DOLUM-88034 format. One line per 10 residues: number of its first residue (from 1); for each residue x, y, z of C-alpha. Coordinates in steps of 0.25 Angstrom, whole numbers, plus 5000, padded with zeros to 4 digits. Each point is the difference from the previous one (the first is absolute). Layout:
N
NUM	X/Y/Z  ... .
This chain:
359
1	5000/5000/5000  5012/5009/5000  4995/5006/4986  4987/5004/5007  5004/5013/5006  5008/5003/4987  4988/4998/4991  4990/5008/5009  5011/5011/5000  5001/5000/4985 .
11	4984/5000/4998  4999/5011/5010  5011/5009/4993  4992/4999/4987  4985/4999/5003  4999/5005/5015  4991/4994/5010  4990/4990/4994  4989/4993/5007  5005/4987/4994 .
21	5013/5001/5009  4992/4996/5013  4994/4988/4994  5013/4996/4992  5009/5002/5013  4990/4992/5009  4998/4989/4991  5015/4998/4996  5005/5001/5014  4989/4990/5005 .
31	5003/4990/4989  5015/5001/5003  4997/4997/5015  4991/4989/4996  5010/4993/4991  5012/5002/5009  4992/4994/5011  4996/4988/4991  5014/4998/4997  5004/4999/5014 .
41	4989/4990/5003  5004/4991/4988  5015/5001/5005  4996/4995/5014  4992/4988/4995  5009/4987/4999  5003/4995/4986  4995/5013/4994  5013/5002/4992  4997/5000/4985 .
51	5007/4992/4990  5010/5007/4990  4994/5002/4986  5005/4991/4989  5001/5006/4986  4991/5011/5002  4995/5008/4988  5000/5015/4999  4992/5007/4990  5005/5015/4999 .
61	4996/5011/4991  4996/5015/4999  4985/5002/5004  4990/4998/4989  5010/4990/4993  4991/4988/5000  5006/4994/5013  4986/4999/5006  4994/4992/4989  5012/4991/4999 .
71	5001/4998/5015  4985/4996/5001  5001/4991/4988  5011/4992/5005  4995/4999/5014  4986/4996/4996  5005/4989/4989  5013/4994/5006  4997/4992/5013  5014/4999/5004 .
81	5002/5015/5002  4993/5009/5010  4999/5015/5001  4995/5008/5011  4985/5005/5000  4997/5014/5005  4994/4994/5013  5012/4992/5003  5009/5013/4997  4992/5007/5010 .
91	5001/4988/5010  5014/4995/4998  5002/4993/5013  4994/4987/5005  4993/5007/5011  4994/5010/4991  4995/4990/4991  4993/4992/5011  4993/5013/5004  4996/5004/4985 .
101	4995/4986/4995  4986/5001/5006  4998/5012/4992  5004/4994/4987  4986/4997/4996  4996/5014/5001  5012/5005/4992  4997/4991/4988  4995/5008/4989  5004/5013/5006 .
111	5008/5010/4991  5007/5013/5002  4993/5006/4987  4997/5013/5008  5015/5003/5000  5005/4992/4988  4993/5002/4987  4997/4985/4996  5003/5004/4985  5014/5003/5004 .
121	5003/4991/5012  4990/4990/5007  5004/4996/5014  4994/4994/5012  5003/4992/5013  5000/4986/4993  5008/5004/4988  5015/4998/4998  5007/5014/5002  5014/5007/5001 .
131	5009/4998/5011  5002/5015/5000  4987/5001/5008  5006/4992/5011  5012/5009/5000  4991/5012/5001  4991/4994/5011  5012/4995/5009  5011/5011/4998  4992/5011/4993 .
141	5011/4999/4989  5002/4994/4987  4998/5006/4986  4984/5000/5002  5001/5008/5013  5010/5010/4992  4990/5001/4989  4988/5002/5009  5006/5010/5010  5014/5004/4998 .
151	4998/5004/4985  4993/5012/5005  5013/5006/5006  5008/5011/4994  5014/4995/4995  5009/5012/4995  5009/4991/4992  5000/4986/4994  5010/4995/5010  4990/5004/5012 .
161	4989/4992/4993  5009/4988/4997  5004/5000/5015  4986/5000/5004  4997/4988/4992  5012/4993/5005  4995/5002/5014  4987/4993/4996  5006/4988/4992  5013/4996/5006 .
171	4996/4996/5014  5007/4987/5004  4988/4995/5008  4992/4998/4987  5004/4986/4996  5000/4994/5013  4986/5005/5003  4995/4995/4986  5007/4987/5002  4993/4998/5013 .
181	4986/5004/4994  5002/4990/4988  5006/4989/5009  4987/5001/5009  4991/4999/4987  5008/4988/4994  5002/4992/5013  4996/4986/4999  4995/5002/4985  5013/4996/4992 .
191	4997/5012/4992  5011/5010/4995  4997/5015/5003  4999/5010/4989  5001/5015/5004  4995/5011/4992  5007/5014/5003  5004/5013/4994  5009/5004/5012  5009/4987/4999 .
201	5006/5005/4987  5009/5008/5009  5004/4987/5008  5003/4990/4989  5014/4999/5005  4995/4997/5014  4991/4990/4995  5011/4993/4993  5008/4999/5013  4988/4997/5009 .
211	4993/4989/4993  5003/4986/4995  4999/5000/4985  4990/5011/4998  4993/5002/4987  4999/5015/4996  4991/5004/4989  5000/5015/4995  4988/5004/4992  5003/5012/4991 .
221	4990/5008/4993  5002/5012/4991  5000/5012/5009  4991/5008/4990  4989/4990/5005  5004/4997/5014  5003/5014/5005  4987/5007/4996  4992/4988/5004  5006/5001/5014 .
231	4998/5015/5001  4986/4998/4996  4998/4989/5011  5007/5008/5011  4993/5013/4997  4987/4993/5002  5004/4993/5013  5005/5014/5005  4986/5005/4997  4995/4991/5010 .
241	5012/5001/5010  5003/5015/4999  4989/5007/4992  5010/5001/4989  4991/5008/4991  4998/5011/5011  5015/5002/5002  5007/5012/4995  5004/4998/4985  5014/5002/5003 .
251	5000/4990/5011  4993/4990/4991  5011/5003/4989  5011/4998/5010  4994/4986/5004  4999/4996/4985  5014/5005/4998  5006/4992/5012  4993/4987/4995  5005/5002/4986 .
261	5014/5002/5005  4999/4988/5009  4996/4992/4987  5013/5005/4993  5008/4995/5012  4993/4987/5000  5002/4997/4986  5015/5004/5001  5001/4989/5012  4993/4990/4991 .
271	5010/5003/4989  5011/4998/5009  4995/4987/5006  4997/4994/4986  5014/5003/4995  5005/4993/5013  5002/4985/4996  4994/4989/5008  4994/4986/4998  4989/5004/5010 .
281	4995/5011/4992  4989/5000/4988  4996/5012/4993  4986/5000/4993  4995/5011/4991  4986/5003/5003  4996/5001/4985  5004/4985/4998  4992/4996/5012  4988/5006/4992 .
291	5004/4996/4986  5008/4987/5003  4993/4995/5012  5001/4985/5000  5015/5001/4996  5003/5010/5010  4993/4992/5011  5007/4987/4996  5014/5007/5001  4996/5006/5014 .
301	4996/4986/5005  5012/4994/4995  5009/5011/5006  4993/4998/5014  4999/4985/4999  4985/5000/5002  4993/4988/4995  4985/5003/4999  4988/4990/4999  4995/4992/4988 .
311	4989/5011/4996  5010/5011/5000  5002/5000/4985  4985/5002/4998  5001/5011/5010  5011/5007/4992  4992/4999/4987  4988/5006/5006  5008/5011/5007  5007/5003/4987 .
321	4987/5001/4993  4995/5010/5010  5014/5008/4999  4998/5002/4985  4985/5005/5002  5003/5008/5012  4997/5015/5000  5002/5008/5013  4990/5010/5004  5011/5008/5007 .
331	5001/5013/4992  5012/5010/5002  5010/5008/4992  5014/5007/5003  4993/5013/4998  4991/4998/5011  5012/5002/5009  5007/5011/4993  5009/4990/4992  5002/4996/4986 .
341	5004/4988/4992  5013/5006/4996  5004/5004/5014  4997/4986/5006  5008/4993/4988  5011/5010/5002  5001/4999/5015  4999/4985/5000  5009/4998/4987  5010/4991/5008 .
351	4989/4989/5002  4996/4998/4986  5012/4991/4996  4997/4991/5012  4986/4999/4996  5004/4995/4986  5009/4990/5006  4990/4994/5011  4994/4987/4998 .
């Protein structure tokens, strides 16, 4: 929670006192206290030590790069792997799961459409979700917390912004915490864990050192599509969290500028990681996931050593047909955010060579 005072200070400097602060502060401090207590209780129970993850899979990419679709497709159709559902992310310890399980019948069918436009991102307690939510709930940190809150801050130079992002993405507590979360979920199942995260791009070197034979998948989408799509999603979320449309136009533009510059930094880190050789790394071009779905998934399964069931080929063909006929209802353009096609392609020129080389 050491990022909590820092984040509140950043929001206060930009937006002043907001009614949301009291609810935000109370709910986050309460949740942090609850999870800390649950961890202590679990540690006191004999035999509660979790197993080490074997060959975990990490699915990493910029927001709006197709990671949610790929993550859910694999979790729902490959019985030997297991991803964390949102309710499991909110209740990561054995003791918290015991408390929450009686409520699961009530949670089934619930969604968060009030905050997240379902045409952009559908989510709910029973759906697989990003581990970034776990980092936000437990530590008030990770890239998701930065985007939601610290991105409102004023950063006089690019270096200040990069230092702020590093503060939210390079915490050494992240991997042990996520390992424990996934170990609890996979305990006694014989399943391998799959993690979906944006933040963990900045911890790939630590992943290689921390885990036995990890498999890392980097999903890369053309920033001309991914960046405006992300800005559209986050501005709509901010309309619910911080009354985005009612803020001063300069403050809104500052927020958009910070998110855009974060994306440039993210793609630069992607570029660097992709060019670092390693047998545990697979790079997938988002366009190939759409246009050559079956071949791309088969390459991914072979790389991760996943052996799906007998009906998987039919599932692949059915999904491939859906991919070919799919039309998104999410509408956006660079101009909606004061950008242009030429500007994005110029600012992200370094990534296009990598996109052409990706699987």
